[in-house]
C-alpha distance (Angstrom), angle and dihedral (degrees) to the residues before:
residue distance angle dihedral
M1 . . .
I2 3.79 . .
P3 3.83 102.8 .
L4 3.75 123.6 -104.6
A5 3.76 120.6 -97.4
G6 3.76 115.8 -78.8
A7 3.78 143.9 85.8
C8 3.79 120.0 -43.4
A9 3.75 132.9 -157.4
P10 2.93 124.6 -128.5
A11 3.79 91.6 39.0
N12 3.80 96.3 -123.6
A13 3.83 96.5 42.8
C14 3.80 94.7 93.6
H15 3.80 92.3 57.8
E16 3.79 96.9 47.6
T17 3.81 111.5 114.4
W18 3.79 134.9 -177.3
F19 3.82 88.3 -146.0
D20 3.80 99.1 84.5
G21 3.80 129.2 162.1
R22 3.80 93.8 -86.8
R23 3.79 93.9 54.7
E24 3.79 90.5 43.4
A25 3.81 90.1 54.1
I26 3.81 90.8 50.3
A27 3.79 89.5 51.0
Y28 3.81 91.8 52.2
W29 3.82 91.5 50.5
A30 3.82 88.7 52.3
F31 3.80 89.9 48.6
A32 3.81 90.1 50.9
V33 3.81 91.7 53.6
Y34 3.80 90.5 49.0
A35 3.81 92.5 48.8
A36 3.83 90.8 47.4
A37 3.80 89.6 55.2
F38 3.81 88.2 48.5
L39 3.81 89.1 52.1
I40 3.79 91.2 53.9
V41 3.80 98.8 46.9
G42 3.82 101.2 22.9
R43 3.77 127.1 97.0
G44 3.77 137.2 -162.0
Q45 3.80 115.3 -11.9
D46 3.80 93.0 4.1
A47 3.80 90.1 58.0
V48 3.81 91.1 50.1
W49 3.79 89.5 54.6
A50 3.80 93.7 46.9
A51 3.80 93.4 48.9
W52 3.81 89.9 61.6
A53 3.80 97.1 33.3
V54 3.82 97.3 57.9
P55 3.84 96.6 60.5
A56 3.82 91.2 37.4
Y57 3.80 92.2 56.0
G58 3.79 92.8 42.6
A59 3.80 92.9 52.2
A60 3.80 91.0 44.9
A61 3.80 91.7 52.3
V62 3.81 91.5 53.8
M63 3.81 93.0 45.4
A64 3.81 95.1 45.8
S65 3.81 91.8 51.2
R66 3.81 89.7 54.4
V67 3.81 104.9 38.3
G68 3.81 100.2 30.3
R69 3.80 120.8 -152.1
S70 3.80 106.6 15.0
S71 3.78 131.7 155.1
S72 3.82 89.8 -156.8
V73 3.82 92.0 63.9
A74 3.81 91.6 52.1
L75 3.81 91.5 46.0
M76 3.79 91.5 50.8
T77 3.78 91.3 49.3
A78 3.80 93.5 49.1
S79 3.80 90.7 47.9
F80 3.81 94.5 54.4
A81 3.81 98.6 33.0
V82 3.81 94.8 47.3
G83 3.80 113.3 6.7
V84 3.80 100.2 50.8
P85 3.83 98.3 45.7
L86 3.81 89.5 43.8
L87 3.81 91.2 54.1
I88 3.81 90.9 47.1
L89 3.79 92.4 52.1
L90 3.80 90.9 45.6
A91 3.81 90.3 51.6
Q92 3.81 89.4 50.7
N93 3.81 89.0 49.2
Q94 3.79 90.5 -131.6
L95 3.79 103.5 165.5
A96 3.79 115.7 -167.5
S97 3.79 114.5 -135.4
G98 3.80 90.0 -105.3
M99 3.81 91.7 58.1
V100 3.81 91.0 50.4
V101 3.80 89.1 52.9
I102 3.82 92.4 47.9
E103 3.81 93.2 50.2
R104 3.81 91.4 49.2
S105 3.80 93.7 44.6
A106 3.81 91.8 52.1
S107 3.81 90.4 52.1
L108 3.80 89.9 49.4
V109 3.81 90.5 51.0
L110 3.80 91.6 54.7
K111 3.81 92.9 46.3
H112 3.80 104.0 35.1
G113 3.80 107.7 11.5
T114 3.81 93.2 -115.3
P115 3.82 131.2 82.4
Y116 3.81 92.4 -145.2
L117 3.79 133.8 89.4
G118 3.79 116.6 -135.8
A119 3.80 122.9 -113.5
P120 3.86 95.5 -93.6
H121 3.83 89.9 59.9
L122 3.81 97.6 46.8
S123 3.80 95.5 99.1
S124 3.82 98.3 147.8
W125 3.81 140.1 12.0
I126 3.81 92.9 -95.0
A127 3.82 89.8 59.8
Y128 3.79 90.5 67.0
N129 3.79 122.9 90.3
P130 3.83 108.4 -151.8
Y131 3.81 92.9 -179.4
L132 3.76 128.7 93.5
P133 3.83 118.7 -111.4
A134 3.83 99.2 -92.1
M135 3.81 91.2 65.5
A136 3.80 88.3 70.3
L137 3.83 88.7 68.9
F138 3.81 89.6 81.6
G139 3.80 90.8 58.6
L140 3.81 97.1 49.3
P141 3.85 95.7 92.2
S142 3.81 89.8 56.2
A143 3.81 92.4 43.7
A144 3.81 89.4 50.1
G145 3.80 90.7 56.1
V146 3.82 102.1 -100.1
Q147 3.80 108.4 157.1
G148 3.80 131.9 -148.9
A149 3.77 127.7 14.7
L150 3.81 93.2 -26.6
G151 3.78 88.8 60.1
T152 3.79 95.5 57.4
P153 3.81 122.8 95.3
Q154 3.83 90.4 -138.1
V155 3.79 93.2 66.2
W156 3.80 94.1 50.0
L157 3.80 92.8 44.2
V158 3.80 91.0 53.0
L159 3.81 95.4 43.2
G160 3.78 92.1 46.0
T161 3.79 92.9 48.4
V162 3.82 94.5 48.8
A163 3.80 91.7 47.1
V164 3.80 93.4 50.4
V165 3.82 93.5 45.0
G166 3.80 88.1 51.9
A167 3.80 90.0 49.5
A168 3.81 90.0 52.8
F169 3.80 90.1 55.8
I170 3.82 92.3 44.2
V171 3.80 89.9 58.7
G172 3.79 91.1 58.6
M173 3.81 98.7 44.4
P174 3.82 113.5 117.9
H175 3.83 93.0 -128.7
P176 3.81 135.9 22.6
V177 3.81 106.2 -79.1
T178 3.81 90.2 -135.3
K179 3.80 90.1 63.7
C180 3.80 104.5 33.7
E181 3.80 121.9 64.7
S182 3.81 92.9 -167.8
C183 3.80 90.5 54.1
R184 3.81 90.7 49.9
R185 3.79 91.5 52.8
E186 3.79 92.1 47.6
L187 3.80 91.1 46.9
V188 3.81 91.2 55.0
R189 3.80 91.8 44.0
Y190 3.81 95.8 49.2
T191 3.80 94.6 42.8
A192 3.81 93.8 47.5
F193 3.80 91.8 45.7
A194 3.81 91.8 50.0
V195 3.81 90.7 49.5
A196 3.82 91.1 47.3
C197 3.81 92.6 49.8
P198 3.83 108.7 105.9
V199 3.81 91.0 -122.4
L200 3.80 88.3 69.5
A201 3.81 101.6 16.2
V202 3.79 99.3 66.8
N203 3.81 91.6 42.1
L204 3.80 91.3 50.1
A205 3.80 95.1 45.0
V206 3.80 94.8 50.0
T207 3.82 88.1 29.2
T208 3.77 112.3 -130.3
T209 3.79 122.3 -176.1
D210 3.80 96.1 -116.9
T211 3.81 98.6 75.8
P212 3.84 99.5 77.1
V213 3.80 90.5 44.9
I214 3.80 95.2 53.7
A215 3.82 89.5 42.9
L216 3.81 91.1 55.7
M217 3.80 90.5 46.5
L218 3.81 90.3 53.4
L219 3.80 90.4 48.6
S220 3.79 90.0 51.1
L221 3.80 91.2 50.2
A222 3.80 91.9 48.4
L223 3.80 92.2 49.9
S224 3.80 92.6 45.9
A225 3.81 88.9 63.2
R226 3.81 86.6 72.8
P227 3.82 115.0 67.3
G228 3.81 90.4 -148.3
R229 3.80 94.2 55.7
V230 3.80 99.9 62.6
V231 3.81 95.7 117.3
P232 3.84 96.7 48.0
S233 3.81 88.1 46.5
A234 3.80 90.1 53.0
V235 3.81 92.8 47.1
A236 3.81 91.2 53.3
L237 3.79 92.2 48.8
G238 3.80 92.6 43.5
L239 3.80 89.8 57.1
A240 3.81 90.1 49.1
C241 3.81 89.5 50.4
A242 3.81 89.2 53.5
M243 3.82 89.1 56.1
K244 3.82 102.4 46.9
P245 3.81 136.6 -2.3
T246 3.82 88.1 -128.8
A247 3.82 87.6 84.7
W248 3.80 96.3 55.2
L249 3.79 96.5 85.7
A250 3.81 88.7 61.0
V251 3.82 90.5 64.7
L252 3.79 90.6 60.5
V253 3.81 95.4 41.9
I254 3.82 97.7 46.0
G255 3.79 91.5 40.4
T256 3.81 90.3 54.4
M257 3.79 91.0 48.6
L258 3.80 91.7 51.3
R259 3.81 91.8 49.6
T260 3.80 89.8 53.3
R261 3.80 95.8 42.9
D262 3.81 104.4 33.7
G263 3.79 106.7 13.7
M264 3.79 139.2 -101.9
K265 3.82 95.4 -64.7
S266 3.79 92.5 59.5
A267 3.80 91.7 46.4
L268 3.80 93.4 49.7
T269 3.80 91.0 47.5
F270 3.80 90.5 52.3
V271 3.80 97.1 45.5
G272 3.80 93.6 41.5
T273 3.81 93.5 49.5
A274 3.82 94.0 45.6
L275 3.80 92.5 49.7
A276 3.81 92.2 44.3
V277 3.80 91.8 53.2
A278 3.81 92.6 46.6
V279 3.80 93.9 47.3
A280 3.81 93.2 44.9
V281 3.82 90.7 54.5
M282 3.80 93.9 44.9
L283 3.81 97.8 39.9
P284 3.83 98.2 89.1
A285 3.82 91.0 55.0
I286 3.79 91.5 44.9
I287 3.78 91.1 52.4
A288 3.80 95.5 42.6
N289 3.82 97.0 53.7
P290 3.82 117.9 -14.7
A291 3.82 93.4 175.9
A292 3.81 91.7 55.5
M293 3.79 91.3 49.7
V294 3.81 92.1 52.1
E295 3.81 92.0 46.7
N296 3.79 93.5 49.6
A297 3.78 106.4 32.1
V298 3.81 101.6 31.2
L299 3.81 113.1 24.0
F300 3.82 97.9 36.2
P301 3.84 95.6 53.3
L302 3.82 89.0 48.4
G303 3.80 91.5 52.7
L304 3.81 92.8 -115.8
T305 3.82 98.9 124.9
K306 3.80 132.1 90.7
H307 3.79 92.7 -109.5
L308 3.79 117.6 51.1
T309 3.78 130.5 -162.8
P310 3.84 113.1 -98.2
A311 3.80 90.3 -139.7
D312 3.76 114.2 106.3
S313 3.77 140.5 175.9
L314 3.78 140.9 -176.0
T315 3.78 97.8 -111.7
P316 3.83 113.4 134.6
G317 3.79 92.5 -114.4
D318 3.80 93.5 50.2
L319 3.81 92.1 48.1
L320 3.80 90.4 50.9
A321 3.80 91.6 48.7
T322 3.81 91.0 55.8
A323 3.81 90.6 55.8
G324 3.80 92.5 77.4
P325 3.82 136.4 -95.7
V326 3.79 93.6 -41.0
G327 3.79 92.4 50.7
H328 3.79 90.9 46.9
A329 3.81 90.7 51.3
V330 3.81 90.1 49.9
A331 3.82 90.5 50.5
V332 3.81 91.8 50.7
T333 3.82 89.6 47.6
L334 3.80 91.1 51.3
L335 3.80 90.1 48.8
L336 3.80 91.0 52.8
A337 3.79 90.4 45.9
A338 3.81 90.8 52.6
G339 3.79 90.4 50.9
L340 3.79 92.1 48.6
G341 3.80 90.0 47.2
V342 3.80 91.7 54.8
A343 3.81 90.4 47.2
A344 3.80 90.9 49.9
S345 3.81 91.1 50.9
L346 3.79 89.6 53.7
V347 3.80 89.9 55.7
W348 3.79 96.2 41.4
R349 3.80 97.3 42.8
P350 3.82 111.8 6.7
P351 3.82 117.7 -164.0
T352 3.79 114.2 -106.4
S353 3.80 100.4 -163.5
T354 3.78 139.4 37.1
R355 3.79 91.9 -107.2
A356 3.80 92.1 51.7
A357 3.81 89.7 48.3
A358 3.81 90.9 49.6
W359 3.80 92.3 52.4
R360 3.81 91.0 47.7
L361 3.80 89.6 49.8
A362 3.81 92.9 49.0
I363 3.81 92.3 50.2
G364 3.80 92.7 45.9
L365 3.79 93.2 49.9
A366 3.81 92.2 46.9
L367 3.82 90.5 53.6
M368 3.80 93.2 46.9
F369 3.80 93.5 48.1
A370 3.79 91.9 47.5
L371 3.80 93.6 50.3
G372 3.82 103.1 34.2
P373 3.84 117.5 109.2
A374 3.81 97.1 -128.7
E375 3.79 103.8 28.6
R376 3.80 126.9 132.0
F377 3.77 134.5 -148.1
G378 3.79 86.7 -116.9
Y379 3.80 89.9 69.0
F380 3.79 89.5 68.9
I381 3.81 85.4 80.2
Y382 3.82 84.0 89.3
P383 3.82 102.0 58.8
L384 3.81 91.5 33.7
G385 3.80 91.8 48.4
I386 3.80 92.2 50.0
A387 3.82 91.6 47.0
G388 3.80 90.5 49.3
W389 3.80 91.9 50.2
L390 3.81 90.6 50.2
L391 3.79 90.2 50.4
L392 3.80 94.4 48.3
T393 3.80 93.7 48.1
R394 3.79 96.2 46.8
E395 3.78 113.7 130.5
T396 3.78 125.4 -125.0
S397 3.80 117.1 -130.4
V398 3.82 89.6 -112.1
R399 3.80 92.1 53.3
A400 3.79 92.9 46.3
R401 3.81 91.6 51.4
G402 3.81 90.6 48.5
R403 3.78 91.4 52.7
Q404 3.80 92.6 47.3
I405 3.82 90.7 51.6
A406 3.81 91.0 49.5
T407 3.82 96.6 47.4
P408 3.84 99.1 79.1
A409 3.79 93.1 46.5
S410 3.80 93.6 48.8
G411 3.80 94.1 45.7
């Protein structure tokens, strides 16, 4: 991980990174191949993204191999792999189904105090809102009458995600970014590269609802690496939990890590704060119409409602669920078994560091998404995003030695 703020010896150790220009160029070539495959098999908005991403990644690979570490290359790549296709889709007014749901849910919040329609009004799959109440925040500008780009949920989802991803990298910088020019350059480079990575890029360009959730989870993980940042880490994760249930497993994993590393008091503070934030955000909707919230945000995602989402995938759990009631029951059983398996691993061999907790979280989420009855390939943004963050923030041996030398003097 990028070392914590403080002095470093030798002086340049803090700014050493394994992610040099050569490795960055290799990554861009891999991204280009992925985007080319997307261009061949993708349709609609995905194809628009891929058409811009392929040349952006190719140009970035050539530039990175020649100029080495450069924030300008990453910024250029993010601009053409995310910004341009996003602007094109905004100009075409192509709202993904998730954005339609967010706009409607925000209007419902302002009128009725809940983002969910009641059972009598759930006449088709698009009438359901599978998100938790905090997701409606991104639709409030539109519901309040803001016109143009600033009134669209896509813009606020993208801006919010980029800002939170940047904050996650700020936490791990060796010095305050306001005082260190090298840290500022690396912050821009890492943030732009993360945004340009296909894991985030395609989801930002076509604007899915998973990007702000994974960004908040990464921020929570980054903050949890510092014993003094337990409460801010919990607040970030609590907000993510109030957006989507996909963040809930992180409460258990990070809480277990904190109990092992810092003691029971730290763990209870983290879990209690995260749950308090999540409940406080969701409480108005729970009070307004609890039955509607269960129908929309619990039963619909599990495939237990009259109307089902037309989206499908080839994950094992989804294939089982399409085999009838027995297959669906088996998929739900496997999902519960995966969850219990992750919980058992936390008891048997609890993680002792943030990086260990992040890997455990990524593995647990990958298992749950593979085995769940109504999961989508898009949900793998979570384990892939966590793995990518761990890779980007890996320390070099020189940097690690520099931090170890500095620790006694700074303590």
